[in-house]
C-alpha positions, 0 to 999 in steps of 0.5 A: 431503139432503133430511130427511122424517120418518114420524109413521106407520108406518101406510098408508091403503088407496084401492080402485079398479076396474081399466079393465082388467079391471074388478076391485077393487083397492087402493093404499096410501099414507103419509103422510110430511113433508118438510124442504124451503127455500126458493129461498134455502137458509133451512128452511121454518118448519113441513115440507110433508105429502105421500103416496107409493104403497107397492108391493104387498106393502111394509110401510109405513116405520116411523116416524122420520127418512128420506131419499131414497136415491140410486136414488129418483133418475133421468134422463129426458129430460135432467131428474132426477126421483124416480122412486120412494119409496126410503127410508135411515134416518137414523142420529142423530149421535152427540157425543162429550161 
């Protein structure tokens, strides 16, 4: 499981001009942190910062712990790719005392 942390439930707005019709448009990017491992499977000391685009009407994800939803993956030309930033909240484990 790939663990992703979202520290802030906000997004950055990036304005741009459409090449199609010259209209002003906006992209919305949210920042997250991926907890990755090296080739031997050892956890990195710090998570890697990355950004992903939100869909037009999508609200930013609230702060919390997530993993990639299985529907975020697809196979294209025989290669596994992440096609969307669909996240699923990670439920905290409940330990029995």
